[in-house]
C-alpha positions, 0 to 999 in steps of 0.5 A: 820145883819146875821152872815157871811153876806158879805158887799154889793158889796163884791166879795170873792177872790178864796179860796186859801192859805193865803199869807206867813208871811215873812217880805219884808223890801225893799218893805216896805221902798219903800212904806214908802218913797212914803207915806211920799211924798204923804199924799193921797197915801193910797195904800202905807199904805196897801203895808207897812202893807202887807210887814211887819205885819207878824203874827200880825193878826194871833196872834191878832185873837188867842188873841181874842179867849181868851177874854170875848165875843171873842169866840162868835164874832169869831164864828159869824164872822160878817162883820163890814163894812156892818154895817158901810155902813148902814148909815140909821140904824146908824142915828137911834142911839141917840145923843152922842153915838158912832154911832152918832159920827161916822156919824158926823166924816165920814160926816165931813171928807167925808170918808166912810168904803167902800172907805177904803175897796176898797183901801185895796183890791187893795193891799191885794186881793192876800194876802187873805183879802177877803178870807173866813178864820178866819184870813182874817175876823179879818184882815177886822175887824181890817181895819174897826175899823180905824175910830172908833179909830179916834173917841175914841182916839180924833185924827183928820184927820190932818197929825199929827192926823193920825200919832198919831193914827198910833203910837197908833195902833202899841201899840194895834196891834203889827203890825210892819207896824204901827211902821215903819210908826209912826217912819218915821212920828216922824223923819220928825216931829222932823225937825219942832221945832214949836210944839212937834210933835214927842212927840205927836206921842210918846204919841199916842203910850203910850196911846195905851199901857195903854188903853184896847185892842180895837180889843177885843171890840164888836163894834156892841154893842158899837155903842149905848154907850155914847162916854165919858163914853165909853172912860173912860171904855176903859182907853182913857184919852185925848191926852195932847200934841196933844190937845195942838197943834193948829188945824191949825198947825197939818198939819204943822208937816209933811209939804210935808209928811203928813199921811192920809187915 
């Protein structure tokens, strides 16, 4: 894959200024209510992020430039989604690698990078998600690592798994949209006393704080790493509270308000 190669089917938006960084709390809260009422309304996730993230993407991109290898990745600006859509190439990696786990995870969940990208464009085209701009590139890359983070953290696609990963993502990105979604999920989870749902979500945040900064990692290189040594390298110990909750109960954390992609 060559530097600056756009993903298959990629149509860039007009080369205009990026959207302003001001936060729109009323819009975000309206979207949150819709999201907590419909687990499949992924559009609302992007509405919340667009309304609240402010300078988070810009700040994270600037942080990337100060990491080992970050300047090179920023210069090359490779589109991660193109790599993730090439399932034949991913299938060439050995068993146990991050690439092999990614294929198994997305196959089992019937999900793919292209679908998530398409949903994001429904909301973010006007805000610059497809612009030929460094911050827009980093925003796309942040979006496209979502399923890698599921695998690395051990959080599944249940309602609780998504909520825990949202809290983890806030700790990693400092994007206010994630904080609002995680808080909404935790408050709803507290109403169900069967299991420590809210504490499991809080554990997700703490894991995000203690882990390495995942946005600074070279995911193209990580594809060939074995998963368990990779988790150890990144400081990702197993989620104790989440793992202790039976899989069948993880969608009961937010009965009508589950979070999903």
